[in-house]
N, C-alpha and C positions, 0 to 999 in steps of 0.2 A: 343380481343381474340388471343392468339398466334396461329402461324401457326401448324394447325394438320397434322402431318406426321407418323402416325401410320404404323409400320413395325415389322416383326418378327425378331429374331437374327438369323443372317446365321450361320449355324452350322459349325463346323470345317470338314474338310475333311477327310474320313476315317472311319474304320469300327466303329459303335457305340455299346457301351457295352449294353445300354438300348433301346431294341426296342421301337418304338413310336407307339403305336397302339390304345390308348385311345383317346377319344375325348376330344377337348380343353375345358376347363372350360367356366361357363358361368358368366361374372360379372353383378352384379346389378347396378340399377342407371345410365344405359346408356341413352344417348341422342338420338340416332338413330343408331342402329348396322350397317344399309346399308349405310346412308349417312354420319355418322362419326364414322367410327369403333372405338371401344374401349374408346370413349370419355364419361365421366361420368359427370352428372351434379356436379354443385360447392356446392350444399346443400350435395349431397352424399360424395362428396370428403372430406368434413369439418366434418364429423361426428366422433365419437370416432373410428369405424371401418367401412370398406367396406366389405360387404358380397359378396362371390364368391359360386356359386354353381357347385359342382362337380359331373357329371353323376356318379351313382354308378356302380363299375364294376361288371364282372362276371367272375368266382365264387367269391363271396364276403364272407368274414369269418361270420359263425354264433356261433362260439365257442370262448367263452371269453378267455378260456386257451390258445387259437393259433390265436389271432388278426393279422389282416392284419396291416402293417405301411404305412401311408399316410404322404408323404413328399411335402409341398407346396411351390413353387419356384417362385421368384419375379426377372425377369431380368436375368435368368440363361443364361450362356455365352455358353451352349451347353453340353448335355450328363449328364444335372443334377448334374454339376460340382459346381456351385454356385448358390447363391441367395436363399439358403434355408431359409425360414423365419418361418416355422412351420412344427412341425413333430408331429404325435400322433398315437397310437394304435387305431385301428376302428374294431368294430365288430358288427353286426346286429341281432337284435331280429326279426323273420319273424312277419309280412310280411315286406320284404325288401324295403325301401322307393327307389324313382326314383333318389333322389339326395342327396348330404351331403354338408352342408354349412361350409365353411372356412372363418374365418375373418380376413382381413388384418389391423393391427393397422394403426392409423392415421398419424403415425410418418415414415412410410414406403411410404407414399403417397406424394411425392414429385413432383413438377412442372415438367412436361415432358412427353416424350414417354415411355412406359414400356410394359412388357409382363407378362403373369403369365402361369404357367404350373404345373403339378404334377406327382407325381411317386408312384405307388402302389408295395409295396413289401410284398409277402406272407410269412406265418410263414414257409413255405418251402425253401424260398430263392427265388422264381420265382418272377420276377419284370416285370414292364411295365410303359411307360410312356406316358403322353399326348401331342398332339401337344400344339402349344403356342397360347394363346389369347391375342389380343392387349389391352393395358389399357392406357389410356390418361387421364392425371390430366392437368386442367386448370384452373388457379386462376387469370388470367391477363384479367382485364376488359379494354375496349376502354378507352384511355386516362391515362391508369395508367403510361405511359411511359413519361409524363410530369406533372410538379406540378400543373397546373392548370386544371380544369374541362373543358367539353365542351364548344365551343363557342356559344353565344346565338344564339337563332332562327333569321331569317331574315324576314323582312317584305313580304307580296305577292306584286306581281305587281298591281297596281292601289287601293294601300291602300288609303282609305279616310281620314285617321286620327284617326278614331275609328271604332270599328266594329257595322256597322249599318245594320238595316234590309234590305235594298237594296243590300248591299255587301254579305251578307249572302244568299240571294236569288241566286245572281249570282254566288255562289259557293254550290251548292245544296249538293255535297258529304263532305262538309266541307272546311273551308277556309285554304289554304295550305301555312303554315309557314315553311320557308325553313331550312334544317339541313346544316350548312357547312361541307364542304369534310373534312373527316378525314382519308384518307387511310394511311398516315405515323403514325397515333395513334392507329391502330389496327382494322380497318375497316373489317368486313365480311358479304358476301352476306346474312347470316342468321341473321344479328342483327335485333333487335326491339327497338323501342322507348317507354318511358313511359313519359306522360305528368303529371306536378304538377301545382298547384296554389301557388306560392311562396314557402316558406320554410315547405310546408305541406309534412308529410311522406306517404300520401295516395295519389297515382296517380288516375287520374281522365280518363285518355284513355291511348291505348296502340296500337301499330300497327307496320307494317315492315317497316324498314328504306329505303330498296331497292325495287323496282328501282326508286321511285319517290324522294327519298331524303327530303321528308316533313313530318311535323307533321300535321294532319287534325284537325282542331278545328271546332266542329260540332255544329248545330243548338241547339242540346240539352245542349250542356255545355254552349253556349252563354245564352240560355232561362232562366238559373237559376236567373239571376237577371242582371240589368244593374249596370255598376260600372267599377271600376279599377280591373286588373289582374296583375299577373306577371307571365308570362309563363317560366316554367322551365322545363327541360327535362334531362333524364337520358337515357344512351344507355345500353342494355342489350344483350350480346351475346348468342350464342345458349347453351353454358354451364351454363347460368344463372349468369355469373358475371356481376355486375352493376357498371356502372361508377359513378362518383361523379356528383352533380348535376351541370347543365350548368349556365352560368351566365344568369340573368333575361332578358326578354324582357317585359317591361311594356307595357300594351295596356289597352283600355277603351272600354267597351262593351256599346252600346247606341242604343239600339233596340226601346225604346219607342220614340214616337214623340218629337221633341225638344219644348221647350217652344217658345211661339210668345212673342218676346221682342221689345218693342217700345223706340225710343230714350229717354234718362236721361234728367232730368232737374237739375237745380244747384239752390238751395235756394238764393234768393238777386240777382240772374244774369238771369235765364230763368224759366219759369214755364213749365209744362208738355204738355201745348199746344202752347209753343213758344212764350209766352210773357215776357218781360223783357229788361233789358238794355243790358243783354249779357257780362257784366263785373263782374269778383270778384277782389275788390279793398280793401285797409285796413280797412276801416269802415265794409265791409262784414266780412273779417276775424275776426276782434275784435268782431263781434255779435255772431259769430258762433265758436269761437275757431279755425278757420282754415276754413272749407269748408263743406256743406252738399250736397252729390249728391242726387237726388230724383230718386229713381228707381220705375217706374209705376207699377201699378198691372198687374199680369199677373197669368196664371193658375197655382198656386205654388203647391209644393210637401212639406209640411210643415215638414214632418219627415225627409227629406234629403237635402232640398235645402241650399245651402251656396252662398253667396253674395261675389263677387269680384268687384273692381274697378280698372281700369288702367288709369293713368293720362299722358299725353304726351305733352312736348314741346320741343322747339330746344335744350334745355339742358339735355333732357333724359326722361326715363320713370320710374314712380313709380307705382307699383302695391300694393293696400292695401286689406286686407282679407285674408282668407274668415272669414265672419260672419255668424253664423247659423241665418236662417230666424225664424225658430220656430214658435211662436206664436205671432210674430211682425206685428203689422197691415201693410198693402200696401195701398197707396205708401210707400216706406221705406226710411227714412231719413238715410243715409249711411255717417258717419262722417270720414272727412278727416283731420288730424292734421295739424296744421299750418306748422310745420317743413317741411311736405312734401312739401308743397307749396312754402316755401322759397327755398328748393333744387331745384326746378323745375324752379323758377323763376332766381335764382343764380344773376349775375353780370348785368342782363337786366335793360334797361330803358324804361320808357313808357310801351305801352300795348303790350303783346306777345299772341300768339295763345294758348289756352289751351284745347287739345283734350281730351273729357271725354267719357270713355266707361265702360260699366259693363257687368258681365257675371254672368250667375246662374249655379253652380255646383251642378250636380244631379248625386249622385251615383257615383262619381269620373269623370263625364263627365262635361266638361266646355261648355257652350252654351253661345257664345259673342254676345251681340247686334248687329245685322247687320249694323246698322247706328249709327255712333259716332256723339256726340254733340260737337259743337265746339263754345267755347265762348273765352273771353280775360281775361289775368290776369295782373293785374298791382299792384306791391307791392312796387314800388319805394317810398321813402320817405326821407325827410331831417332831418336834426338834428343829435345829436349823437347815438350811439347803445344805444337801449333800452332794459333793462333788463326783462320789464314786457310784452315784445311782446306776443300775439298780440294785447294787449291793448293798445289804442292810447294814453294813458298817459304814458309820459317818465319821472322816477324819476329823470333822468340825467339832466334835464332841470330846474334850479333854479327857486324858486317861484319868482313871481313878488312883488314888493314891493311899496305899495302906500302911500302917504304922503298928509295930507290936507293941503291947502293953508292957511287958516285962523287960524287953531287950530296948526299946526305942527304934529299932531299925526299920527302915523305909523299905516297903514291898520285899521284906524278907522276916522269916520267923525262924526263932531258934529254940534251944531247949529252955531259955527263961522265960518263953511265953506259952509254954505247956501250961494246959488246962485254963487258958485266959480267952476271952474274947479280943478279937483284933478291931481297932478303929480305922474307917475308911472315910475318906473326905473326897466328895465329888464336887469340883469347881464348874459352875455354870458358864455356859458357851458365850462368845461375843458376836459370832456370825449371825447374819438375820436368817429368819425372824427371830427376834430375841426372846429371851425367856419370859419376857412380860406379854407375850402376844396372847397366851391361853394357859389355862391351868393345865398341869401334869404332874405326872408320877414319876419317880426314879426308881427303877426296879434293880437291885444288885443281884448278880449272879457269880457264884464262885463254882468254876469246874461246870458251867452250865447248869447250875441247879441254884435256884432262887433261894437267896438268903436274907434279903431284907428289902423293904419299900418304904419311900418316903414321898408324901403329896407337897408340892411346891406351890405357894400362893403366887400368882403372877403379878398381883398389885403391889406385892414389895420386892419381888425377884429383879436382880440386875445381874449383868455379866460380872462373872469374877466372884458371886456369891460363893461361900462355901457351905455345901450340904453334909452334915456329919450323919454317918452310917455305920452298922456294925456287922461284922464277920464273926458269928457265935462260934464258940469252941467245938461243939459237936460236928461242925461241917468241917473243921479244920483236920479234926480227928477222922472223920469218915474218910477224906480223901487222902490221907496219910502224907507222907513226906515225899514230895516231888517238886517239880516245876509246875506250880498250878496256876490257873487263868482266872482273872478278875475282870469283870467288865460290867457295864450296867446298860440298861434299855430306859427309853424314854417312852411312856405310855399315856394316851390321851383318851378321854372318855368315849369319844365319838367313834373310834374304831379299834378293832384289835390290832391292826399293823404297829409295828415297833420298829425303831431304830436303834443299833447299838453303837456304843462307844468301841474305839479299838480295845484289844485285850492288853490287860497289864499282867506281866508274868509275876508270881510271886514265888519265892524261894523258899519252901517249907521244911525246916528241920525240927519243928516243934515236938513231933510225936516220939516219945520216948521207945514206944513200941511200935515198930513199923515194919511193913512187908513190902517187898519189891513187886514192881507191877509185873502181871504176867505176861507171856509171850506167846506167838502163834507159830507153830511148826511149818515150815516151809512158805512164810508170809515173806514178800520182799521186804528187807531192812529199812527202817527209817534213815533218810539223809537228814541230819540235824540241821535245823534252821532253814530247811528247803522243802522236804517233803515227808509225809509220815509213811509209816509201814503200810504195805497194801496186802489184803486177801485177795488172790485172784484164784482162777480155776485150778491152777497146777498146785495151789494150797491144799486143795481139798484131798482127803485121804481116804483109799479104799472106793469099793464099788457104790457105797451108799454116799459118797461124798461128804464125809466128816470134816468139821475143823476140830484140830487138835489144839487144845489150849494148854501151854506149859506152865506148871507152877514151879518156880524155883525152890531150892532148898533153904531152909532158915532153921536158926539154933532152937527156936521156940516150937517147931513142927515136932509132934510127938507121936510114937506108934500108936495106932488105934484110933487116931483124930477123923472126923468126917469134915471134908473141905468142900464149901460151896462156892462153885463159879458162878458169877453175876453177868449175864450176856444182855445188853441192850442194842438191839438193831435200830439205825436211824436213817433218815431219808436224806440228811445233808452230810456234809463233809466234816463237819465239827462235832458231830455227836451231841448236837442241840434239839433235834427234832424226832424223838423216840417213835418207833412203830410197835405198838401195844402187842400186837401178834407176833411180833419177831423178837420178844424179850423173854427171857425166862432164866431159871437157875438150874443147875446141874451139880450135884453132889457126887463126891468122890471118896472113896475109903472102904473099910478103916486103912489107914495108912500102914505100910510095912516100914521097917528100918530103913531099907534101900531107898523108899520114897523120901523118906527125911533126909537123907544124905545128898542124893542126887536129883531129886525133883521128881515130877511126874506129869504125864498128859491128862487131860480131862476132855472126852468127846463132847461135841456140841451136835446135835443131830435132833429131829431128820433136817437135812438140807433145804426141802421144800418149806419148812416152816421158819427157820431162823437164818437162813442165808439169801436164797432166792429171791424173796419179798424185798430185800433191802434196794435191789436196783429197779423195782417194777417202776417208780416213778421217772427216773432218769437214769439211764445207762452210765452217765457220766458223774453220778452223785450218789453218795451212801457212806456209811461208816459205821463202826461199832465200837462201843466201850466196854472193855471187859476189867472186872475186878475179881478177887475171891476173899472169901469171908473165914476168919479163923476164930473160932473159941477156946479162950485160954482160961484154964483154972485159975480161980481168984479173981479173974478180970470180969466185972458183972456185964460189960456190954462187948459184944463180939467186935472184932476189929477187922475193917476192910482193908486191903492192900492198897497200894498206889495204883491208879488206873492207866491201862493201856488204851489207846484210841488208834484204831487202824482204818483205813480207807477199805472200802468193799468195792472191787471190780469185777462183778461176775458176768459180765456179757462179752462175747467173743465178737471180732469183726464179723461183718454181716448180719449182726444183731439178733445172736441166738444165745440162751443161756448156757451155764457150764453144763447143763444136762441135755443140750441139743435143741430143746424146744425155742419156740420163736420169741423173741422179744418184741414189744412187751406182751404178756401173756392176757 
């Protein structure tokens, strides 16, 4: 608001031609004639015209042929010598009104201090003038003198971070948000504030700026709902001039009780009851394509809750989310992408601490779990860069090459190779980092069983160097005739993490005595080259949910034999990560003649020991490899059959096991 300095014009000294005997005119639209003489509201000043009421003089003409002349002046310098803006003949038809209205066009209502007066000239020539009435036009709002709007509100003393019930109760008249001083920007004792939510055009509260210089946020405003608010105010002076919007002050209203949050778990590292190895390594990240943070059950608001996860290491902080909870089940498996873990591990070696926290965002308010979960992160690995990360198979590692010593065949063994070891060559990679970067071992696996290991000296290692290794005959005999897998892993001393080469298929027909692989009754059949066979809930037999392993007939099976089925449950899909507690042997026999001719089923049970645990870590991961062992007369060493590897998928939609219990247990 501009400074109001209403005054009348000082007349010139001397005898006045026009006697001043008429009362001053009355300006309409005044703010307060006593407090602010002549000041009109901005709304009135901005109309097409401003009305001024003139008291009807006496005597006033009632004869149309002899009208009085009414001259209306704005800012007359004295004696009605200037400022004439309206002149009109006036006569009245009885009864004579008490006032006559004159209109001032808007173009005359310029910013500043003015005065108005009038002169009445009768038909006879007699005239009189009025005293002057002040007229003040103010169109200047607070902060109009600078390009930016009002500064944003300031937080009250003791602000708890969000507007809580306790803080509201401590301020029963309303929470006071401070209005920054603005004396240089047109402050006036009569100014009012108007409070808005964000860019809304409707104000939600109003009050005087002075003397407290605060905006009061009342309980009624806060109790509309919990959530974020953007407090914006405008300043309004006594003339009704409104400033532009202030800068926003974001706050959160959190009157409802905070959810009770318990520490998070991490799949493959720590359960919600604190059980686990407390480590996320390469095997874990491969299984989860990163990591799953397990958010425990809590009293959820499914219409508004959003979940956030924050991970912290010495290399920084990463926040993931928010994800809408919606209808998702609790506990909630919150996925953390592998790349975020790589960023947090950076150039570390060995194990580093990983701090895991989560928050529930409810109506815009974040409630963080009070107790963080601390586990370890170890992502160091040897070998070249892996474009398939987080997969443990690295295509930049060349395939191993096997050669039969008797047949000379490459990646194939026939009867000429019987009872002989096979030679394997591993060619060193050429991708970065090169083999010379650090010492490493090459660990050779046949059917996922370690069969040889060689250390490589980085001081002499070059891309393309050939490392000679051996696949010993006992392993060839053990895994019988089949299309068997050969691969190798790169091991370094500073970590247990390893990366594997792709698998080389070896066509083995070197075992003179060989038994076909077993089968599983009711399993989904294998799709060659595409998908393994699968043990599913419908595979399980009877009320005890047994797995029936079928041993096919063979000419060397004899009446009276005892056959042993070997079952190894694994937590991965390749049968490479055995579960000790889900591994066992099952004897069947003595065989009858019928068994030797058509084959027989060997039950694997109990379900809760040998099948159910396979999918505990991941409902979409798990397998079993199955063989059977035959002891032949005259052969000193029992002979194992070819191996069957089947996937195990024992979790139904809705995450329940085949027995109806919830997953994970």
